[in-house]
Backbone as a printed PyTorch tensor [residue, N CA C, xyz], in Angstrom:
tensor([[[-21.3380,  10.5410,  38.4900],
         [-20.3830,   9.0560,  38.3960],
         [-19.7630,   9.8380,  36.7410]],

        [[-18.9620,   9.1190,  36.1400],
         [-18.2950,   9.6120,  35.1180],
         [-18.6340,   7.4100,  34.8970]],

        [[-19.2380,   8.1470,  33.2310],
         [-19.6140,   6.8350,  32.3040],
         [-18.4600,   5.7760,  32.3750]],

        [[-17.1740,   6.3340,  32.5930],
         [-15.8590,   4.4710,  32.3170],
         [-16.2030,   4.7310,  33.8890]],

        [[-16.3920,   5.0990,  35.0970],
         [-16.8410,   4.2810,  36.1210],
         [-17.4730,   3.8680,  36.5440]],

        [[-19.1700,   4.0440,  35.5270],
         [-20.2910,   3.6220,  35.8960],
         [-20.0240,   1.8020,  35.2570]],

        [[-18.9510,   1.8420,  34.0150],
         [-19.3370,   0.4310,  33.1850],
         [-17.6000,  -0.1450,  33.8830]],

        [[-17.0980,  -0.0760,  34.8130],
         [-16.7220,  -0.6210,  35.3370],
         [-17.1820,  -0.8400,  36.3800]],

        [[-18.2740,  -0.6630,  37.0460],
         [-18.7080,  -0.7750,  38.1820],
         [-19.6690,  -1.8010,  37.9280]],

        [[-20.2460,  -1.9860,  36.5140],
         [-20.8430,  -2.7430,  36.0530],
         [-20.3650,  -4.4300,  35.4000]],

        [[-19.0960,  -4.2070,  35.4510],
         [-18.6000,  -5.4460,  34.8310],
         [-17.1970,  -5.4860,  35.3770]],

        [[-17.5290,  -5.1790,  36.8620],
         [-16.3500,  -5.5520,  38.2300],
         [-17.0020,  -6.5830,  38.3910]],

        [[-15.8230,  -8.1420,  38.5200],
         [-16.7000,  -9.6900,  38.7200],
         [-16.7130, -10.3100,  38.0020]],

        [[-17.7720,  -9.4310,  36.1620],
         [-18.1580, -10.3570,  35.6570],
         [-16.4390, -11.2710,  34.8970]],

        [[-17.4200, -12.6010,  34.0000],
         [-16.1500, -13.3130,  33.6720],
         [-15.3580, -12.5890,  32.0240]],

        [[-14.1780, -12.9650,  32.4210],
         [-13.9280, -13.2210,  31.3100],
         [-15.1740, -13.7630,  29.6410]],

        [[-15.2560, -12.4620,  28.8220],
         [-15.6580, -12.9610,  27.9400],
         [-17.6820, -13.0040,  27.7600]],

        [[-17.2530, -12.2720,  29.4170],
         [-18.9590, -11.4550,  29.7550],
         [-20.0770, -11.4500,  28.4300]],

        [[-21.1690, -11.0000,  28.5290],
         [-21.6480,  -9.8920,  27.8500],
         [-22.0840,  -9.0180,  28.3180]],

        [[-22.3010,  -7.6370,  28.5270],
         [-23.5270,  -6.5950,  29.1450],
         [-23.6100,  -6.0590,  27.6590]],

        [[-25.1380,  -6.0480,  28.2700],
         [-26.3910,  -5.0540,  27.3900],
         [-25.9000,  -3.6630,  27.9570]],

        [[-27.2780,  -2.7310,  27.4530],
         [-27.2920,  -1.8950,  28.7720],
         [-27.8690,  -0.9700,  27.5260]],

        [[-28.9170,  -0.4710,  27.7740],
         [-30.2670,   0.4940,  26.9580],
         [-29.3730,   1.2420,  26.0320]],

        [[-29.6670,   0.7960,  25.0770],
         [-29.5000,   2.8890,  24.7550],
         [-29.5290,   4.4400,  25.6690]],

        [[-31.0490,   4.0180,  25.9320],
         [-31.5680,   5.0060,  26.5090],
         [-30.4480,   5.8010,  27.5770]],

        [[-30.0300,   5.0090,  28.4990],
         [-29.0970,   4.5040,  29.8300],
         [-27.8800,   5.1590,  29.5180]],

        [[-27.6390,   4.8350,  28.0940],
         [-26.4310,   5.3950,  27.1880],
         [-26.2460,   6.4930,  27.8630]],

        [[-26.9050,   7.2380,  26.9180],
         [-27.3770,   8.5520,  26.5080],
         [-27.8990,   9.6600,  28.0230]],

        [[-28.3200,   9.3600,  28.4300],
         [-28.2900,  10.2610,  30.1050],
         [-27.4230,   9.5570,  30.4420]],

        [[-26.5770,   8.7230,  30.9870],
         [-24.7690,   8.9340,  31.7600],
         [-24.2580,   9.8080,  30.8370]],

        [[-24.3380,   9.5520,  29.8420],
         [-22.9950,  10.5690,  29.3880],
         [-24.3160,  12.5760,  28.5480]],

        [[-24.6730,  12.6580,  29.2740],
         [-25.3320,  13.6760,  29.2110],
         [-25.4540,  14.3540,  30.4690]],

        [[-25.0340,  12.9940,  31.6150],
         [-25.4170,  13.9360,  33.1480],
         [-23.2550,  14.8520,  33.1430]],

        [[-22.8340,  13.9510,  32.9340],
         [-21.4100,  14.4210,  33.2910],
         [-20.6910,  15.2790,  32.1710]],

        [[-21.1760,  15.2670,  30.4060],
         [-20.7040,  14.9230,  29.2880],
         [-19.8390,  13.8950,  29.7410]],

        [[-19.7900,  13.3210,  27.7500],
         [-18.9920,  11.7340,  27.0530],
         [-17.8990,  12.4880,  27.4030]],

        [[-16.8230,  13.4500,  27.4020],
         [-15.7270,  13.5210,  27.2430],
         [-15.2710,  13.5490,  25.7200]],

        [[-16.3870,  13.4330,  25.0360],
         [-15.9840,  13.5360,  23.0020],
         [-15.5190,  14.8770,  23.0610]],

        [[-15.8470,  15.6000,  23.5440],
         [-15.3040,  16.8880,  23.2300],
         [-13.7900,  17.2010,  23.6640]],

        [[-13.5150,  16.6880,  24.3430],
         [-11.9270,  16.9490,  24.6550],
         [-11.2540,  15.9450,  23.9670]],

        [[-11.8180,  14.8530,  23.2240],
         [-10.9670,  13.7750,  22.5640],
         [-10.5300,  14.2480,  21.5140]],

        [[ -9.5250,  14.0240,  20.5570],
         [ -9.0960,  14.8960,  19.4090],
         [ -9.7820,  13.7660,  18.0430]],

        [[ -9.5640,  15.2180,  16.8570],
         [ -9.9400,  14.6880,  16.1460],
         [ -8.3340,  14.0590,  14.7180]],

        [[ -8.0350,  13.3110,  14.0840],
         [ -7.1250,  12.5840,  13.6940],
         [ -6.4360,  14.4550,  13.0720]],

        [[ -7.1670,  15.3860,  12.5590],
         [ -6.4390,  16.4900,  11.8800],
         [ -6.0680,  17.0510,  13.0910]],

        [[ -6.5830,  16.5270,  14.5440],
         [ -5.9350,  17.7420,  15.1280],
         [ -4.7720,  17.1160,  16.3340]],

        [[ -4.5680,  15.8900,  15.9310],
         [ -3.8800,  15.1600,  15.8810],
         [ -1.9320,  15.5140,  15.2130]],

        [[ -2.6580,  15.1140,  14.4130],
         [ -1.7370,  15.5190,  12.9840],
         [ -0.7590,  17.3090,  13.4130]],

        [[ -1.6530,  17.6010,  13.1360],
         [ -1.4090,  18.8120,  14.0950],
         [ -0.1630,  19.0520,  14.9680]],

        [[ -1.0150,  18.8250,  16.0990],
         [ -0.2500,  18.1670,  17.9000],
         [  1.1800,  17.9650,  17.6330]],

        [[  1.5450,  16.3570,  16.2170],
         [  2.5780,  16.2890,  15.4620],
         [  3.0660,  16.5460,  14.6810]],

        [[  2.5330,  17.1230,  14.3690],
         [  3.0420,  17.9970,  13.1560],
         [  3.2710,  16.8210,  11.6700]],

        [[  2.2880,  16.4740,  11.6830],
         [  1.6470,  15.1340,  10.5020],
         [  0.7200,  15.2860,   9.9940]],

        [[  0.2650,  15.0780,   8.8120],
         [ -0.4540,  15.0340,   8.0210],
         [ -1.1040,  13.9320,   8.6590]],

        [[ -2.7580,  13.8330,   7.9350],
         [ -3.8660,  13.7040,   8.4950],
         [ -4.1470,  11.6830,   7.9530]],

        [[ -3.3830,  11.5010,   6.9840],
         [ -3.3610,  10.0980,   6.2800],
         [ -2.0900,   8.9100,   7.6550]],

        [[ -0.4890,  10.4160,   7.6480],
         [  0.2790,   9.1990,   8.2490],
         [ -1.0210,   9.2730,  10.1160]],

        [[ -0.7770,  10.1030,  10.5940],
         [ -1.8620,  10.0780,  11.8490],
         [ -3.3940,   8.6140,  11.5330]],

        [[ -2.9450,   8.2580,  10.8070],
         [ -4.6200,   7.4900,  10.2720],
         [ -3.7400,   6.0920,   9.9530]],

        [[ -2.4010,   5.8810,   9.8560],
         [ -1.5140,   4.8030,   9.4610],
         [ -1.2460,   4.1720,  10.3200]],

        [[ -0.9600,   5.2860,  12.1380],
         [ -0.3510,   4.6280,  12.6910],
         [ -1.9100,   3.9290,  13.2280]],

        [[ -2.6510,   4.7360,  13.2080],
         [ -4.1780,   3.7800,  14.1060],
         [ -3.9190,   2.2560,  13.4980]],

        [[ -3.8200,   2.2520,  11.8510],
         [ -4.2370,   0.8350,  10.9610],
         [ -2.8710,  -0.0590,  11.8250]],

        [[ -1.8280,   0.2590,  11.9660],
         [ -0.2870,   0.1500,  12.9660],
         [ -0.7210,  -0.5350,  13.5510]],

        [[ -1.4210,   0.2620,  14.3680],
         [ -1.4960,   0.0600,  15.3930],
         [ -0.9630,   1.0680,  16.4650]],

        [[ -0.1550,   1.3640,  16.8340],
         [  0.5590,   2.3430,  17.2870],
         [  0.1010,   3.1750,  17.9680]],

        [[ -0.5060,   3.6990,  17.5460],
         [ -1.9370,   5.1410,  17.9750],
         [ -3.1910,   4.4350,  18.4050]],

        [[ -4.1550,   4.3720,  19.7780],
         [ -5.0770,   3.9710,  19.8810],
         [ -6.1840,   5.0000,  19.6120]],

        [[ -7.1560,   4.7640,  18.9090],
         [ -8.6450,   5.3110,  18.6020],
         [ -9.4870,   4.8100,  18.1870]],

        [[-10.3300,   5.5940,  18.4700],
         [-11.8600,   4.7430,  18.1520],
         [-12.5810,   5.6170,  17.1730]],

        [[-13.6400,   4.7130,  16.6210],
         [-14.2960,   5.6400,  16.3340],
         [-15.4130,   6.4840,  16.6370]],

        [[-15.6690,   7.0470,  15.8870],
         [-17.1580,   8.0550,  16.0880],
         [-17.5970,   8.8020,  15.6290]],

        [[-19.0990,   8.2060,  15.6650],
         [-19.6570,   8.3000,  14.4890],
         [-19.6480,   7.3650,  13.1280]],

        [[-19.0080,   6.1900,  13.7150],
         [-18.9870,   4.9130,  12.4700],
         [-17.8180,   4.9770,  11.0930]],

        [[-17.4020,   6.3700,  11.3790],
         [-16.2770,   7.0910,  10.3640],
         [-15.1480,   7.4170,  10.5770]],

        [[-16.1650,   8.1340,  11.3900],
         [-14.0710,   9.4620,  11.9750],
         [-13.9180,   8.7860,  13.2850]],

        [[-12.5680,   8.9730,  13.1060],
         [-11.1740,   8.2890,  14.3260],
         [-11.6480,   9.4180,  15.4110]],

        [[-11.3260,  10.0140,  16.9960],
         [-10.7720,  10.3030,  17.5300],
         [ -9.5060,   9.5140,  18.5760]],

        [[ -8.8130,  10.3530,  19.0280],
         [ -7.8670,   9.5730,  19.8510],
         [ -8.1890,  10.9700,  21.4060]],

        [[ -7.9090,   9.7890,  22.3250],
         [ -8.0420,  10.1380,  23.5430],
         [ -6.9960,  11.0510,  24.6060]],

        [[ -6.8990,  11.6250,  25.4160],
         [ -5.7330,  11.7220,  26.0200],
         [ -5.0540,  11.0090,  26.5860]],

        [[ -5.4500,  10.0110,  27.0720],
         [ -4.4520,   8.6500,  28.0110],
         [ -3.6040,   8.5640,  26.2110]],

        [[ -4.7100,   8.1100,  25.4940],
         [ -3.2830,   7.2560,  23.9090],
         [ -2.7220,   8.1920,  23.6990]],

        [[ -2.8100,   9.3230,  23.6160],
         [ -1.5980,  10.3740,  22.9200],
         [ -0.3550,  10.5920,  24.4560]],

        [[ -0.5530,  10.4800,  25.6550],
         [ -0.1560,  10.0000,  26.3000],
         [  1.2790,   9.1190,  26.4090]],

        [[  0.0660,   7.3110,  25.6380],
         [  0.7030,   6.0280,  25.8410],
         [  1.8970,   6.1330,  24.2000]],

        [[  1.0290,   6.6080,  23.5730],
         [  2.1460,   6.7390,  22.0730],
         [  3.2160,   7.5390,  22.7910]],

        [[  2.7530,   8.8250,  23.3050],
         [  4.1250,   9.6270,  23.0250],
         [  5.3600,   9.3660,  24.6570]],

        [[  4.8510,   8.0800,  24.9400],
         [  5.8170,   6.9340,  25.8070],
         [  5.9670,   5.9450,  25.3270]],

        [[  5.6750,   5.2780,  24.2110],
         [  6.2400,   4.5270,  23.5740],
         [  7.2700,   4.9220,  22.3430]],

        [[  6.7530,   6.3080,  21.6170],
         [  7.6130,   6.7540,  20.2850],
         [  8.9320,   7.2240,  21.7170]],

        [[  8.6350,   7.1830,  22.1720],
         [ 10.0810,   7.9500,  23.2520],
         [ 11.1340,   7.4720,  23.9810]],

        [[ 10.3490,   5.8980,  23.8760],
         [ 10.6990,   4.2560,  24.2890],
         [ 12.0910,   3.7530,  23.5210]],

        [[ 11.1920,   3.9560,  22.2870],
         [ 11.2000,   3.5020,  20.8830],
         [ 12.7670,   4.2480,  20.0800]],

        [[ 12.6370,   6.1140,  20.5300],
         [ 13.7370,   6.3180,  20.2200],
         [ 15.1060,   6.3260,  21.0700]],

        [[ 15.3910,   6.0290,  22.1210],
         [ 16.6510,   6.1280,  23.0660],
         [ 16.6080,   4.0220,  21.9940]],

        [[ 16.0870,   3.1850,  21.7560],
         [ 16.4360,   2.2560,  21.2230],
         [ 17.6330,   2.3860,  21.1430]]])
């Protein structure tokens, strides 16, 4: 079972604003079972190459909320495939207006 599936199962039926505490050892175990997926998520530099833009521009998009990303190891951003797809769809929509 993927980590995202386990988390969904854990929070199903919880009230809004609820709190979930998970031991770090459990998270490490879950990540190690099927891989974290982090190796598939893109760095700012990789996203920049994909869109032919500088890393500075990609970070600006992230700060502006145009491109979803998460912090990896406290400092670096990572962008998952679903966030790239979402960004591309939004940008296509902006161009059609």
